N, C-alpha and C positions, 0 to 999 in steps of 0.2 A: 504494500499499500504506500509506504513512504517513498519507494522508488518511483512510483507513478506520479506522486505529488512533486517530487524533484524534477522529473521530466517535464511536467506541466509548467513549473516555474521557469525552467531554463528556456523553454521554447515560447513562453508567453510574449505577446507583443504589446500588451498593456497590463497595468497594475490597478487594482481597485483600492482606493484610499477611502477609509471610513473613519474620519475624525469624530470626536464626541461633540454632540450638539450642533453638528453641521451635516448637511445632506451629503451622502457618499458620492464620490465622483471617480472617474477613470482617467488615467494618464498613459501616454505612450511610454514604453520602457525600452531602454537600450542596454540592459544589464549584461555583463559578462561575469561569469562565475569562476572563481579559483577556490577549489576545495582542498584542504590539507587534512591528512589523516595518517594514522599509523596502522590502519586496518589493511590486512593483506589483500582483501577483495572489497574495496570501498563502494563500488557500484555494480549493479547487474548489467553486464554488457551483453547485447544480443547482436547477432550477425547483421551487418548493415547499419548499426547504430552510429550516428554521426554527432551525438551530443557530447561525448566524453573523449578526451585525449588523456590517457593515464601514463604517468611516469613513476618509475621507482628511483628514488633519490639516494638510497643507501642509508647507512647509519652513522655516517661520519660525524654528525653533530648531535647524536643521541646523548642526552644529559648535559649538553652545552647550553645552559640557561642564558648565559650572556649573549651568545650568538642569536638565540631565538628572541630575546628581548630586543636586541638591535634590529632584527628582521621585522618584528612587529612594529617597532617605532618608525622604521622606514616606510611601511605601508600607510602609516597615519599622517605622514608629512604631506602637505599640499603640493609640493614640487615633485613628488614621486610620479604622479600621473603625467605631468608634463615631460619628465625625463623619459618615461616609457614611451610616450607618444613621439618624442623627438627621435628616439632610437628606432622605433618602428617606421617612422617616416623616412629614415635614412637608408632603409634596406632596399636593395635592388629586387623588385618583384617581377621583372620582365619574364622570368621563367616559371613564375608561380602558377600552379594549376589549382584553381578554386575547388574543383570536384575531387581532388586527390587528398583524402583525409590522412593526416599523419598517423603512422602506425609505429608502435613501440613494442619492444619485447614483452613488457608486462601486459599490454593490451592484447597481444596474441595469446599469451598464456591464459588471461582471463576469459577471452572469447572461447577458447578451447574448453575451459572448465565449465562454461555456461551452456555448451551445446546440448540440445535436447537429446535424450537417450535414443529417440527414433532416428535422429540425424546420424548419430554415431553408428547405429545399426545399419542404416542405408550406406554410409561411407564404407563400412567393412564389407558389406555385400558387394558393393561396386569393385572393391579391391580383389575379392575372391573370384569374381566373374572373369576377369582378365580378358575382356573382349568377347566373351561368350554370351549366350542368351539364357535367361531363366524364365520358365513359364510354370505356372501351377495355379491351383485354386486359391481363393482367398483364405480358406482354412489352412492350406499348406504353407502359404506365405506367413500367416500368423504363427504357425507351429515353428517355422524357421526363426521368426523373431523370438518366440518363447524359449527355444533352445539356445539362441544367442544370449538372451538374458540370463539363463541358467548358467552358462559358461562363465559369465562375469559376476555372478551372484547378485543380479539385479532383479528386483521384483517386477515382472511384466505387467503391463496394463491389461485390462480386459480386452477382448477382441473388438468390442465396439469402441472403447476409448482409443485403442491403437489405431483403428481406422480413422477416427476423428483427428488424431494427431498427424496422420499422413496427408490430410486434405491440403494443407498449405504447400507441401512438396509437389503434389500432383498439379495443383492450380498454377504454380509458377514454373512448371517444367524444370524439375530439380536439375541443377547443373552437372551432376555426376552421371546422370543417365541420359542416354540418347533418346530413350523412349520408355515411359512407364505408364501403364494403363490398368484400370480396374473396370472390367466390363463383364456383365452377366456372370459374376461369381469367379472370374479368372483374373490373374495378375500376370503381366508380362513386363520384363525388364531387359533392356539391352544396355550393355555398358560401353562407354567410350570415355576417354579422358581419365585414365587411371593415374 
């Protein structure tokens, strides 16, 4: 729930102001967020998420209270924003690609850890096919999934819930399969791009 609230605040284009004894009003918001934490997994990252760029900074200043007091004081100074703006304005952005979201090692680790079980199952099936085709009934496909879950000591979803979880992969033409269909009780998968 808190993750969804944070997403909403980050992407909001306006903020609701509700002062006492005055009628509430809305204003445009141009907020940028910097969140600092010592949590190993501070936000829930999903594939394609473009709200968060996460960095691991190491423990060089762990327990260095003077360093952190100085850092906090720096962010409170009026001239800090101007200095950051001047630095950013001096950067050569001629090769900058707006749609290329920065990726970091920590971001990749977090994305991998947050992958749905069904996606991990489909990825492994794609690897095992090695260019071959797999066909079977929906029940056989579910049994393949249930056996895979057992191998990794994961509690499988019910057949209905499993089918529901696969819908997004079917609708967006999952990138690891050349073709995947569910029709009249049958499943067909062709692999490409191992």
